[in-house]
N, CA and C atoms as an extended XYZ file, in Angstrom:
210
Properties=species:S:1:pos:R:3:atomname:S:1:resname:S:1:resid:I:1 pbc="F F F"
N       -11.237       15.274       -2.312 N   MET     1
C       -11.296       14.698       -3.710 CA  MET     1
C       -12.366       13.578       -3.686 C   MET     1
N       -13.468       13.729       -4.444 N   PRO     2
C       -14.409       12.584       -4.530 CA  PRO     2
C       -13.873       11.387       -5.353 C   PRO     2
N       -13.970       10.331       -4.770 N   TRP     3
C       -13.385        9.065       -5.435 CA  TRP     3
C       -14.586        8.232       -5.920 C   TRP     3
N       -14.366        7.439       -6.919 N   LYS     4
C       -15.324        6.542       -7.394 CA  LYS     4
C       -15.003        5.058       -6.668 C   LYS     4
N       -16.004        4.259       -6.816 N   PRO     5
C       -15.701        2.791       -6.311 CA  PRO     5
C       -14.440        2.289       -7.192 C   PRO     5
N       -13.608        1.598       -6.496 N   VAL     6
C       -12.462        0.968       -7.167 CA  VAL     6
C       -12.541       -0.542       -7.117 C   VAL     6
N       -12.230       -1.175       -8.211 N   SER     7
C       -12.127       -2.725       -8.263 CA  SER     7
C       -11.063       -3.127       -7.244 C   SER     7
N       -11.230       -4.167       -6.483 N   LYS     8
C       -10.262       -4.680       -5.586 CA  LYS     8
C        -9.056       -5.110       -6.325 C   LYS     8
N        -9.197       -5.599       -7.586 N   ARG     9
C        -8.035       -6.011       -8.501 CA  ARG     9
C        -7.158       -4.850       -8.839 C   ARG     9
N        -7.752       -3.643       -9.111 N   VAL    10
C        -7.015       -2.535       -9.464 CA  VAL    10
C        -6.280       -1.971       -8.086 C   VAL    10
N        -7.056       -2.024       -7.041 N   LEU    11
C        -6.345       -1.549       -5.818 CA  LEU    11
C        -5.125       -2.412       -5.425 C   LEU    11
N        -5.291       -3.683       -5.551 N   ILE    12
C        -4.220       -4.561       -5.109 CA  ILE    12
C        -3.029       -4.439       -6.027 C   ILE    12
N        -3.262       -4.206       -7.345 N   ALA    13
C        -2.226       -3.996       -8.356 CA  ALA    13
C        -1.411       -2.782       -8.035 C   ALA    13
N        -2.158       -1.664       -7.583 N   ALA    14
C        -1.537       -0.350       -7.186 CA  ALA    14
C        -0.779       -0.531       -5.936 C   ALA    14
N        -1.257       -1.353       -5.034 N   LEU    15
C        -0.415       -1.606       -3.828 CA  LEU    15
C         0.903       -2.277       -4.038 C   LEU    15
N         0.713       -3.289       -4.861 N   HIS    16
C         1.978       -4.183       -5.191 CA  HIS    16
C         2.959       -3.233       -5.995 C   HIS    16
N         2.497       -2.330       -6.868 N   LYS    17
C         3.360       -1.406       -7.686 CA  LYS    17
C         4.138       -0.521       -6.678 C   LYS    17
N         3.522       -0.179       -5.533 N   GLN    18
C         4.136        0.697       -4.531 CA  GLN    18
C         4.933       -0.087       -3.418 C   GLN    18
N         5.181       -1.401       -3.746 N   ARG    19
C         5.861       -2.226       -2.928 CA  ARG    19
C         5.250       -2.516       -1.516 C   ARG    19
N         3.913       -2.407       -1.413 N   CYS    20
C         3.234       -2.897       -0.296 CA  CYS    20
C         3.047       -4.259       -0.167 C   CYS    20
N         2.895       -4.900        0.977 N   ALA    21
C         2.758       -6.347        1.260 CA  ALA    21
C         1.554       -6.672        2.062 C   ALA    21
N         0.975       -7.825        1.743 N   LYS    22
C        -0.144       -8.221        2.577 CA  LYS    22
C         0.505       -8.863        3.947 C   LYS    22
N         0.144       -8.290        5.105 N   VAL    23
C         0.758       -8.800        6.352 CA  VAL    23
C        -0.149       -9.972        6.967 C   VAL    23
N        -1.446       -9.818        6.911 N   SER    24
C        -2.332      -10.887        7.496 CA  SER    24
C        -3.709      -10.814        6.748 C   SER    24
N        -4.397      -12.046        6.927 N   GLU    25
C        -5.781      -12.164        6.588 CA  GLU    25
C        -6.658      -12.634        7.720 C   GLU    25
N        -7.426      -11.837        8.292 N   GLN    26
C        -8.319      -12.168        9.364 CA  GLN    26
C        -9.634      -11.562        9.187 C   GLN    26
N       -10.678      -12.406        9.314 N   GLY    27
C       -12.080      -11.840        9.228 CA  GLY    27
C       -12.449      -11.434        7.880 C   GLY    27
N       -12.996      -10.238        7.853 N   LYS    28
C       -13.500       -9.656        6.501 CA  LYS    28
C       -12.518       -8.768        5.826 C   LYS    28
N       -11.292       -8.591        6.431 N   HIS    29
C       -10.398       -7.696        5.861 CA  HIS    29
C        -9.025       -8.248        5.761 C   HIS    29
N        -8.106       -7.651        4.929 N   GLU    30
C        -6.750       -8.084        4.752 CA  GLU    30
C        -5.980       -6.817        5.210 C   GLU    30
N        -4.875       -7.211        5.998 N   LYS    31
C        -4.119       -6.105        6.506 CA  LYS    31
C        -2.812       -5.878        5.552 C   LYS    31
N        -2.677       -4.662        5.007 N   TRP    32
C        -1.489       -4.346        4.042 CA  TRP    32
C        -0.634       -3.330        4.763 C   TRP    32
N         0.683       -3.476        4.499 N   GLN    33
C         1.702       -2.654        5.127 CA  GLN    33
C         2.465       -2.054        3.936 C   GLN    33
N         2.845       -0.638        4.102 N   CYS    34
C         3.587        0.082        3.016 CA  CYS    34
C         4.960       -0.522        3.071 C   CYS    34
N         5.743        0.040        2.057 N   GLY    35
C         7.136       -0.324        1.907 CA  GLY    35
C         8.046        0.132        2.963 C   GLY    35
N         7.735        1.119        3.630 N   CYS    36
C         8.542        1.669        4.658 CA  CYS    36
C         8.283        1.029        5.966 C   CYS    36
N         7.256        0.270        6.118 N   GLY    37
C         6.982       -0.530        7.336 CA  GLY    37
C         6.378        0.221        8.421 C   GLY    37
N         6.005        1.464        8.239 N   GLN    38
C         5.494        2.322        9.391 CA  GLN    38
C         3.911        2.527        9.261 C   GLN    38
N         3.314        2.241        8.108 N   HIS    39
C         1.920        2.463        8.129 CA  HIS    39
C         1.213        1.135        7.577 C   HIS    39
N         0.052        0.860        7.948 N   THR    40
C        -0.827       -0.327        7.772 CA  THR    40
C        -2.199        0.129        7.434 C   THR    40
N        -2.932       -0.583        6.630 N   THR    41
C        -4.260       -0.327        6.436 CA  THR    41
C        -5.166       -1.656        6.229 C   THR    41
N        -6.384       -1.465        6.316 N   ALA    42
C        -7.273       -2.680        6.228 CA  ALA    42
C        -8.009       -2.523        4.768 C   ALA    42
N        -7.927       -3.740        4.075 N   VAL    43
C        -8.615       -3.673        2.750 CA  VAL    43
C        -9.686       -4.768        2.863 C   VAL    43
N       -10.929       -4.448        2.643 N   PRO    44
C       -12.025       -5.324        2.793 CA  PRO    44
C       -11.938       -6.411        1.630 C   PRO    44
N       -12.557       -7.574        1.958 N   ARG    45
C       -12.702       -8.605        0.940 CA  ARG    45
C       -13.856       -8.605        0.027 C   ARG    45
N       -13.928       -7.552       -0.696 N   GLN    46
C       -15.107       -7.424       -1.595 CA  GLN    46
C       -14.477       -7.086       -2.979 C   GLN    46
N       -15.343       -7.331       -3.839 N   ARG    47
C       -14.944       -7.062       -5.383 CA  ARG    47
C       -14.719       -5.667       -5.671 C   ARG    47
N       -15.578       -4.852       -4.939 N   GLU    48
C       -15.615       -3.354       -5.381 CA  GLU    48
C       -15.490       -2.666       -3.948 C   GLU    48
N       -14.511       -1.733       -3.888 N   ILE    49
C       -14.197       -1.000       -2.715 CA  ILE    49
C       -14.840        0.400       -2.826 C   ILE    49
N       -15.618        0.692       -1.714 N   SER    50
C       -16.419        1.974       -1.796 CA  SER    50
C       -15.530        3.251       -1.804 C   SER    50
N       -15.929        4.319       -2.169 N   PRO    51
C       -15.212        5.545       -2.097 CA  PRO    51
C       -14.657        6.008       -0.856 C   PRO    51
N       -15.600        5.877        0.178 N   LEU    52
C       -15.061        6.231        1.533 CA  LEU    52
C       -13.925        5.292        2.041 C   LEU    52
N       -14.016        4.110        1.688 N   VAL    53
C       -12.930        3.135        2.132 CA  VAL    53
C       -11.639        3.472        1.288 C   VAL    53
N       -11.834        3.700        0.061 N   VAL    54
C       -10.626        4.055       -0.760 CA  VAL    54
C        -9.897        5.311       -0.219 C   VAL    54
N       -10.738        6.364        0.222 N   ASN    55
C       -10.156        7.548        0.920 CA  ASN    55
C        -9.436        7.138        2.181 C   ASN    55
N        -9.987        6.343        2.977 N   ASN    56
C        -9.329        5.839        4.182 CA  ASN    56
C        -8.069        5.182        3.917 C   ASN    56
N        -7.993        4.326        2.880 N   ILE    57
C        -6.765        3.617        2.531 CA  ILE    57
C        -5.679        4.587        2.172 C   ILE    57
N        -6.035        5.572        1.344 N   ILE    58
C        -5.073        6.512        0.875 CA  ILE    58
C        -4.530        7.353        2.095 C   ILE    58
N        -5.443        7.706        3.021 N   GLU    59
C        -5.071        8.397        4.204 CA  GLU    59
C        -4.105        7.554        5.218 C   GLU    59
N        -4.429        6.312        5.245 N   ASP    60
C        -3.726        5.433        6.037 CA  ASP    60
C        -2.292        5.290        5.628 C   ASP    60
N        -2.173        5.162        4.285 N   LEU    61
C        -0.816        4.979        3.675 CA  LEU    61
C        -0.294        6.280        3.139 C   LEU    61
N        -0.104        7.256        4.126 N   LYS    62
C         0.325        8.557        3.669 CA  LYS    62
C         1.674        8.724        3.230 C   LYS    62
N         2.551        7.663        3.341 N   CYS    63
C         3.996        7.747        2.898 CA  CYS    63
C         4.031        7.442        1.457 C   CYS    63
N         2.984        6.922        0.742 N   LEU    64
C         3.038        6.728       -0.529 CA  LEU    64
C         2.857        7.932       -1.382 C   LEU    64
N         3.472        7.999       -2.576 N   PRO    65
C         3.462        9.383       -3.253 CA  PRO    65
C         1.998        9.788       -3.718 C   PRO    65
N         1.822       11.022       -3.781 N   LYS    66
C         0.404       11.589       -4.183 CA  LYS    66
C         0.036       11.094       -5.525 C   LYS    66
N        -1.161       10.611       -5.562 N   GLY    67
C        -1.671       10.029       -6.915 CA  GLY    67
C        -1.290        8.696       -7.156 C   GLY    67
N        -0.870        7.886       -6.115 N   TRP    68
C        -0.486        6.452       -6.477 CA  TRP    68
C        -1.541        5.642       -6.924 C   TRP    68
N        -2.785        5.977       -6.611 N   LEU    69
C        -3.873        5.151       -7.053 CA  LEU    69
C        -4.686        5.967       -8.126 C   LEU    69
N        -4.283        5.621       -9.431 N   LYS    70
C        -4.985        6.231      -10.531 CA  LYS    70
C        -5.227        5.200      -11.634 C   LYS    70
């Protein structure tokens, strides 16, 4: 599925809605963990997240329901 760039604000709001939490802030990325605690992903500190990175975040957080980022 081809994704469009997503605003970081929209992505963070969707992560909070799914009960994800920011675990750490190091370097150019923030580390986020899903509600179940088994999956983590890196979110870059940019205003706009590229389509490839959005796809990687969705794959990393595979425990979240399908279509959670809309």
